[in-house]
C-alpha positions as CSV (number, residue, x, y, z in Angstrom):
1,M,12.5,48.1,196.4
2,N,14.8,51.1,195.9
3,L,15.4,52.9,199.2
4,D,15.9,56.3,197.4
5,A,12.4,55.9,195.8
6,L,11.1,55.4,199.4
7,G,12.6,58.8,200.4
8,W,15.9,57.5,201.9
9,N,18.6,60.2,201.8
10,S,21.8,61.3,203.5
11,F,19.9,62.6,206.5
12,F,18.7,59.2,207.5
13,E,21.9,57.5,206.3
14,A,23.9,59.4,208.9
15,Y,21.7,58.2,211.7
16,F,21.5,54.6,210.5
17,E,25.3,54.2,210.1
18,S,25.8,52.9,213.7
19,Y,23.2,50.1,213.1
20,R,24.9,48.5,210.0
21,T,27.2,46.2,212.0
22,D,24.5,44.1,213.6
23,G,22.7,43.2,210.4
24,S,19.7,45.4,210.9
25,V,17.9,47.0,207.9
26,P,16.2,50.4,207.4
27,A,12.4,50.3,206.6
28,R,9.7,52.9,206.2
29,V,6.3,52.6,207.9
30,R,3.5,52.0,205.4
31,R,0.6,51.7,207.9
32,V,0.0,50.9,211.5
33,E,-2.7,48.5,212.9
34,K,-2.7,48.3,216.7
35,Q,0.6,46.5,217.6
36,H,1.5,45.6,214.0
37,Y,3.6,47.8,211.7
38,Y,3.5,47.2,207.9
39,L,6.8,48.4,206.5
40,Y,8.5,48.9,203.1
41,A,12.2,47.8,202.9
42,E,14.8,47.2,200.2
43,N,13.9,43.5,200.2
44,G,10.1,44.1,200.0
45,E,7.3,44.4,202.5
46,I,7.9,43.5,206.2
47,L,5.5,42.9,209.1
48,A,7.0,44.0,212.4
49,E,6.4,44.6,216.1
50,L,8.0,47.0,218.5
51,A,10.9,45.8,220.7
52,G,10.1,45.9,224.4
53,K,12.8,48.5,225.0
54,L,11.0,51.0,222.8
55,H,7.8,50.6,224.9
56,H,9.9,51.1,228.0
57,Q,11.8,54.2,226.7
58,A,8.8,56.0,225.2
59,K,7.9,59.1,227.2
60,S,4.8,59.8,225.2
61,K,2.8,58.6,222.1
62,A,5.0,60.9,220.0
63,D,7.9,58.5,220.6
64,F,6.2,55.6,218.7
65,P,6.5,55.2,215.0
66,V,3.8,56.6,212.7
67,V,3.2,56.4,209.0
68,G,6.1,57.8,207.1
69,D,8.7,57.1,209.8
70,W,12.0,55.4,209.1
71,V,12.8,52.6,211.6
72,V,15.6,50.1,212.2
73,V,14.4,46.5,211.9
74,A,16.1,43.2,213.0
75,L,14.7,40.6,210.6
76,R,14.0,37.0,211.6
77,P,16.2,34.7,209.6
78,G,14.5,33.6,206.3
79,E,11.3,35.5,207.1
80,K,9.5,38.6,206.1
81,N,8.9,39.8,209.6
82,G,11.0,41.2,212.4
83,I,11.3,43.5,215.4
84,I,11.6,47.3,215.3
85,Q,14.7,48.1,217.3
86,S,14.8,51.9,216.9
87,L,13.1,54.9,215.5
88,L,15.3,57.2,213.3
89,P,15.0,60.9,213.8
90,R,12.3,62.7,211.8
91,K,13.3,65.2,209.2
92,T,9.8,66.7,209.2
93,H,6.5,65.7,210.9
94,F,2.9,67.0,211.0
95,S,1.6,67.2,214.5
96,R,-1.4,68.6,216.4
97,K,-2.6,68.8,219.9
98,A,-4.3,65.5,220.7
99,A,-8.1,65.7,220.7
100,G,-9.5,66.4,224.2
101,I,-8.4,68.5,227.1
102,K,-4.9,67.0,227.6
103,S,-2.1,69.1,226.1
104,E,-0.4,66.0,224.5
105,I,1.2,66.3,221.1
106,Q,0.0,63.8,218.5
107,V,2.3,63.1,215.6
108,L,0.1,62.2,212.6
109,V,2.6,61.6,209.8
110,A,6.4,61.9,209.4
111,N,9.1,62.7,206.8
112,I,6.8,64.5,204.4
113,D,7.9,66.9,201.7
114,Y,4.6,68.5,200.7
115,I,1.3,69.1,202.5
116,F,-1.7,69.4,200.3
117,I,-4.2,71.5,202.2
118,V,-7.6,70.6,200.6
119,A,-10.6,72.9,201.0
120,G,-14.0,72.5,199.4
121,L,-15.5,75.3,197.3
122,D,-18.9,74.4,198.6
123,L,-20.8,75.3,201.8
124,D,-17.9,74.1,203.9
125,F,-15.5,76.7,202.5
126,N,-13.8,78.3,205.6
127,L,-10.9,80.7,205.5
128,Q,-10.3,80.5,209.2
129,R,-9.8,76.7,208.9
130,I,-7.3,77.2,206.1
131,E,-5.3,79.6,208.2
132,R,-5.1,77.0,211.0
133,Y,-3.9,74.3,208.6
134,L,-1.3,76.7,207.2
135,A,0.0,77.5,210.6
136,L,0.4,73.8,211.4
137,A,1.8,73.0,207.9
138,W,4.6,75.6,208.2
139,D,5.4,74.3,211.6
140,S,5.9,70.8,210.2
141,G,8.9,71.7,208.1
142,A,7.1,70.6,204.9
143,E,6.0,72.8,202.0
144,P,2.2,73.7,202.1
145,I,0.2,73.6,198.8
146,I,-3.5,74.7,198.8
147,I,-6.0,72.8,196.7
148,L,-9.4,74.3,196.2
149,N,-11.6,71.4,195.2
150,K,-15.1,71.2,193.6
151,T,-14.8,73.9,191.0
152,D,-17.7,72.1,189.2
153,I,-20.2,73.4,191.8
154,C,-18.6,76.8,192.5
155,S,-20.1,80.0,191.1
156,D,-17.8,82.5,192.7
157,L,-14.3,80.9,192.1
158,D,-12.5,84.2,191.5
159,E,-13.8,85.7,194.7
160,K,-12.7,82.7,196.8
161,M,-9.3,82.4,195.1
162,T,-8.7,86.1,195.9
163,A,-9.7,85.5,199.6
164,V,-7.3,82.5,199.9
165,E,-4.5,84.4,198.2
166,S,-4.9,87.2,200.8
167,I,-4.0,84.8,203.6
168,A,-1.5,82.5,201.9
169,F,1.5,84.6,200.9
170,G,3.7,82.7,198.5
171,V,1.8,79.4,198.8
172,P,0.9,77.7,195.5
173,I,-2.9,77.6,195.1
174,F,-4.7,75.2,192.6
175,A,-8.4,75.1,191.8
176,V,-9.5,71.6,190.7
177,S,-12.4,69.3,190.3
178,A,-11.6,65.8,191.4
179,L,-15.1,64.7,190.3
180,K,-14.5,65.7,186.7
181,N,-10.7,65.2,186.8
182,E,-10.0,68.8,186.0
183,G,-6.9,70.7,187.0
184,L,-5.2,67.7,188.7
185,D,-2.4,67.5,186.1
186,S,-0.9,70.6,187.7
187,L,-0.3,68.6,190.9
188,K,1.8,66.0,189.2
189,S,4.9,68.2,189.4
190,Y,5.0,67.4,193.2
191,S,4.8,63.6,192.7
192,Q,8.6,63.1,192.2
193,S,10.5,59.9,193.1
194,G,11.5,59.9,196.7
195,K,9.1,62.8,197.6
196,T,6.2,62.3,200.0
197,I,2.9,64.1,200.0
198,T,0.2,64.1,202.7
199,L,-3.3,65.5,202.4
200,L,-5.1,67.5,205.1
201,G,-8.6,68.8,205.3
202,S,-12.0,68.3,206.9
203,S,-14.3,65.4,206.0
204,G,-16.0,65.8,202.7
205,V,-13.6,68.1,201.0
206,G,-12.5,65.4,198.5
207,K,-9.2,64.2,199.8
208,S,-10.0,60.5,198.9
209,S,-11.2,61.5,195.4
210,I,-8.0,63.4,194.7
211,I,-5.9,60.5,195.9
212,N,-7.8,58.1,193.7
213,R,-7.2,60.4,190.7
214,L,-3.5,60.7,191.4
215,L,-3.2,56.9,192.0
216,G,-5.2,56.1,188.8
217,T,-7.4,53.6,190.7
218,E,-10.2,53.6,193.2
219,R,-8.2,52.7,196.3
220,Q,-9.9,55.0,198.7
221,L,-13.6,55.1,199.6
222,V,-15.5,58.2,198.8
223,G,-18.3,59.4,201.1
224,E,-21.5,61.3,200.5
225,I,-21.9,65.0,201.4
226,R,-24.8,66.4,203.4
227,E,-26.7,69.0,201.4
228,N,-27.6,71.3,204.3
229,D,-24.0,72.2,205.4
230,G,-21.7,70.6,202.8
231,R,-20.1,68.3,205.4
232,G,-19.1,64.8,204.7
233,R,-18.4,61.7,206.9
234,H,-15.0,60.2,207.5
235,T,-14.2,57.7,204.7
236,T,-10.5,57.3,205.6
237,S,-10.2,55.4,208.9
238,R,-6.4,55.0,209.0
239,R,-3.3,56.6,207.5
240,E,-1.5,54.7,204.8
241,L,1.4,55.3,202.5
242,F,0.7,54.7,198.8
243,F,3.0,54.8,195.7
244,L,2.0,57.2,192.9
245,T,2.1,56.1,189.3
246,D,4.3,59.1,188.3
247,G,6.7,58.5,191.2
248,G,6.7,59.7,194.8
249,M,4.4,58.6,197.6
250,I,1.2,60.0,199.2
251,I,-0.4,59.6,202.6
252,D,-4.1,60.1,203.2
253,N,-5.3,61.5,206.5
254,P,-8.7,61.1,208.1
255,G,-10.6,64.3,208.5
256,L,-9.6,66.1,211.7
257,R,-12.4,66.7,214.1
258,E,-10.4,68.9,216.3
259,L,-7.6,71.2,215.2
260,Q,-5.6,73.2,217.7
261,V,-2.2,74.8,217.3
262,L,0.9,73.6,219.1
263,T,3.5,75.5,221.1
264,Q,5.9,76.3,218.3
265,E,5.8,79.9,217.1
266,D,7.4,79.5,213.6
267,G,4.3,78.1,212.0
268,L,2.1,80.9,213.3
269,Q,4.5,83.5,212.2
270,D,4.8,82.1,208.7
271,A,1.0,81.7,208.3
272,F,0.5,85.4,209.4
273,E,3.6,86.8,207.8
274,D,1.8,90.0,206.9
275,I,0.7,90.8,210.5
276,E,4.2,89.9,211.8
277,E,5.8,92.4,209.3
278,L,3.3,95.1,210.3
279,A,4.1,94.5,214.0
280,A,7.8,94.9,213.3
281,N,7.1,98.5,212.2
282,C,5.3,99.5,215.4
283,R,7.1,102.1,217.5
284,F,7.3,99.8,220.6
285,R,8.7,96.3,220.3
286,N,6.2,95.0,222.8
287,C,3.2,96.8,221.3
288,H,-0.1,95.2,222.1
289,H,-1.8,96.9,219.1
290,E,-4.4,98.5,221.3
291,N,-3.8,102.1,222.5
292,E,-0.1,102.5,221.8
293,P,0.9,105.5,219.5
294,D,2.4,104.8,216.1
295,C,1.0,101.2,216.0
296,A,1.4,99.9,212.4
297,V,-1.1,97.1,213.0
298,K,-3.8,99.4,214.3
299,A,-3.2,101.8,211.4
300,A,-3.6,99.0,208.9
301,L,-6.9,97.9,210.5
302,E,-8.2,101.5,210.3
303,E,-7.1,101.9,206.7
304,G,-8.7,98.6,205.8
305,T,-5.4,97.1,204.4
306,L,-5.5,94.4,207.1
307,D,-8.7,92.4,207.3
308,Q,-10.4,92.6,210.8
309,R,-11.5,88.9,210.6
310,R,-8.0,87.7,209.8
311,Y,-6.5,89.7,212.6
312,Q,-9.1,88.3,215.1
313,N,-8.2,84.8,214.0
314,Y,-4.5,85.6,214.5
315,L,-5.3,86.8,218.1
316,K,-7.4,83.7,218.7
317,L,-4.6,81.3,217.6
318,Q,-2.1,83.3,219.7
319,K,-4.3,82.8,222.8
320,E,-4.6,79.1,222.1
321,Q,-0.9,78.8,221.8
322,K,-0.2,80.6,225.1
323,Y,-2.9,78.4,226.8
324,L,-1.2,75.2,225.6
325,E,2.2,76.5,226.7
326,T,0.8,77.2,230.1
327,R,-0.8,73.7,230.3
328,N,2.5,72.1,229.3
329,D,4.3,74.1,232.0
330,D,1.7,72.9,234.5
331,R,2.2,69.3,233.5
332,A,6.0,69.7,233.9
333,R,5.5,71.2,237.4
334,A,3.0,68.4,238.3
335,V,5.5,65.7,237.3
336,M,8.3,67.4,239.3
337,N,6.1,67.8,242.4
338,A,5.2,64.1,242.2
339,K,8.9,63.2,242.2
340,W,9.6,65.4,245.2
341,K,6.7,63.9,247.1
342,K,8.4,60.5,246.7
343,I,11.9,61.9,247.5
344,S,11.0,64.1,250.5
345,P,10.2,61.3,253.0
346,Q,13.6,59.7,252.2
347,L,15.4,63.0,252.8
348,K,13.6,63.6,256.1
349,D,14.6,60.2,257.3
350,F,18.2,60.8,256.2
351,Y,18.5,64.2,258.0
352,K,16.5,63.0,261.1
353,P,18.5,63.5,264.3
354,K,20.1,60.2,265.4
């Protein structure tokens, strides 16, 4: 296989240079199944396991390889398997807060160039959810692309396109029907050799159908949709890297049951660029947009140029962000307190009068 076609470039080359002398090879993670890693390398496909030192050095789940990662592999002589010795730094990665109450970051996919945010034009159409995906997509470092699927059953396409355009400034938006294979040719410009796409969206929006169309084969299972709410069931159970017929690669993602923002601010600012620009024109730098005079945000809300629903979603995401930051600080303090509890008795014994 050609490493460049797998997404290898000067960024990864610079970090891999120190590993060349010991005979290790670079490889990209295709899929992960429990303790087994299926990799693509220059000499073909490799099955690998993690070295013990990586388990020991990992501080969290984010330190383990995920689909799309580049790793350093020591091959067993004459075999197509080996040991992953190191994880190369990620150029981009899509992450979320792990499902549940713990504020742990979960890295879903790595080293992606484009994020296809897929939304259904049926009963499950949700602007607020699209805004959340946009915030996380911008934070990943990859370029977001919005795909509105199911034009074949949508009677108010122009209205929904206008609504999405109002929240996605400068983001390309495509209306397609994966079922009828309409509008998908416009997506082929992103499937360039060496580039990686991932799809995000809730269950039932048609991610697997779109992947099947782009792959030109029925590789992914397609689930049924409930008529009462337009929701589907999860048909993708794991993430996997596929090669596209026109070049490039694509990674499917299971529908995300829980989606919360992380502690990075850049993604939120990019997703709500219009509100951030308004806030910059307020008289006071620390304006809360409530009762302060000459508040540009409040004026826009009163004039109707800023949608009240969009602003409320912005505030909600900000609160989530601050909450997670507080929880992360609490975790750090808890770890430090636990260390001091172990150290304190030793210090007391040391300074005890002889």
